[in-house]
C-alpha positions, 0 to 999 in steps of 0.5 A, a space after each residue: 365217441 363211438 366208432 360206428 364204422 367198425 360195427 355191424 347193423 346188429 350191434 348198432 341196433 341192439 348195443 347199449 353204452 355203459 351209461 345205458 344209452 342205446 347205440 341206435 339213438 347215438 348213431 342216428 344223432 350222428 347220422 342226422 348231424 352229418 347228412 341232415 334230413 329225417 330218419 326212420 328208426 323202425 325200418 331195418 332196411 333203412 337203418 342198414 342203408 344209413 350205416 353203409 352210407 355213414 361208413 362210406 362217408 367216414 372212410 372218405 373223410 378219414 382218407 381226405 383228412 389224412 391228406 389234408 394239411 389243414 388243422 383247426 384250432 381246438 376252440 373251433 372244433 365242430 364249427 358249422 361249415 356254413 351258416 345254417 349248415 348241419 355239417 359240423 367240421 372238426 379235424 377228424 372230418 376236415 377235407 380240403 373242400 371244407 377248408 376252402 369253404 371255411 377260408 372264404 369266410 371273413 377272417 377264415 384263416 384265423 380258424 386254422 392252426 395249420 394251413 398248407 403252403 399255398 392253401 390260402 390261394 382261394 381267399 381273396 383279400 379286400 383292398 381299400 380304395 385310395 383316398 380321393 383328393 378334394 376337388 376345387 370349387 367351381 362356380 358356374 354362371 347359374 349358381 348363386 354365390 354363397 355367403 360364408 356363415 358365421 357361427 350363431 351365438 347362444 341366446 337366452 330364452 328370456 331374450 326370445 320372449 
């Protein structure tokens, strides 16, 4: 993966990787994955703004990820933050806020290989209600008595005709 935070706008616009794919197309894919929405690749001013916004966001996530004690299991790298979310969470951009959202999922703690002490505090555990003891039958003066039913025997079709 390319590190666009160390590139200037000219390198992003004109650079090509060893496979012949332009840096610009890779950058715009990364940008859309993180921020969503549409981009305008033909507007130089817009591209410059995209790059600066990308650099600021990456600097913030790197700082937060270093301070975060959360670590995802390898098989959950690039998991969507929420259903339908364009934000894909991995150990590089994992922040405390992202981790708290992931922990709110059912079995969210299973996504993590490392959770800091007290990190599961936002997770609310569901408890099952205690079983209710059966109540006694109470007959009222308006209720008709119910005769106990006996199981019916199977009848042959010949007997019915």
